N, C-alpha and C positions, 0 to 999 in steps of 0.2 A: 198708640203716637194721635195729637190733640193736634187738629189743624183752628190755626189760628187767624187772625188777620191783619198788617202788618198797616199800626193810625197813620204811618207819612208815607204809605204807595197802592196799600188797599187791596196789595193783594195778596193771597193765603201764601201760611205756613204751617211746618210741623212742629209742635218740641215731645219730648218724652212724657210719659208719666210719672214722675220720682217715684216709687212707694218704699217700702223697707222697713224694719223691727226698730225703733226708734232714730226712727229718718227723720222727724222734725226736730230736733233738737239737737240729733249727732252729725245725719249727713246733709241733711236741709245747708245749713249751717257756713259750712265747711265747702259745699260748690258755691252760694254767694261770692264768698269772699274767697277761692280759687276761679271763678270770673271776673270779680269788681265788677267795673259797670259794662262790658262785653254784653257783645248778646247774650242770654241766660240760655241754655237748650231745653229748660226744661217747664214746665207745667210751673204755677204758684200755692200748687193748690196741692199739696203731700197728703197719700195713703200712709197711712203710720199704722202698722199694724200691731204695734206694740198696745197705743188708745181703740183699735179695735179691741184685744183681747183688755183691757184693763171695764172697761164699758161689760164686755157676754161676763167675765167675771161677777160682777156688779149685780146683770143684772138676772144672774142663775145662782146668787148665793155663794158663790165656790170663794177659796181664797186655798191658789197653789201657796206651796211655799214662799218666794221671791216671785218675780218680775221676769225672769231674767231670762233670755233664750231659747236653752239646755231646757229649765225649769219648764217652760211651756210644754213645748214642746214632747216632752216627755209626760206631761200633764195629760196633754193626749194622745199617747201613744203614739207618739212620730220617730225612731228611733235615729237618736245623733251621736251613731258610729261614725266618727270618720277625724280628720284634724278639723283644727277649731283657723280655717280660714276665708277668706271673703265666696269663696263662690259656694262652699257649705254652706256660709250664714245665710245665703242669698235661699238656698235647694230648704232649706227648712223652716226661711221668713215664709215664701212659696208657699208648705208644706201647712202649714198654720193657721195661713191665710185662708187656701180650701178648707180647713176641718170646720173653723170657726161658720163660713160663712154655712155651710152645710148644717150647721147647729139652731 
């Protein structure tokens, strides 16, 4: 969580960190639309693992077949067995982030 301060009351409150694979262009706009003008319970600073993977590939002159989450995981030796569902994608994304952060 990230602590924020209310502009209206000056009181602190917590919001979540939004992170994911292609979260900036897929998850973030959908969440913003869902919450509308009401309180948005996430930081506006999205942690997009796809962007980190793109930078890593460019910095290391590596060119995987494509930038799909499953392709990137396979490239880094992360098993992609299992169904393609939200929880599996979260686990794969977290594993990919750990690999990218360690390199």
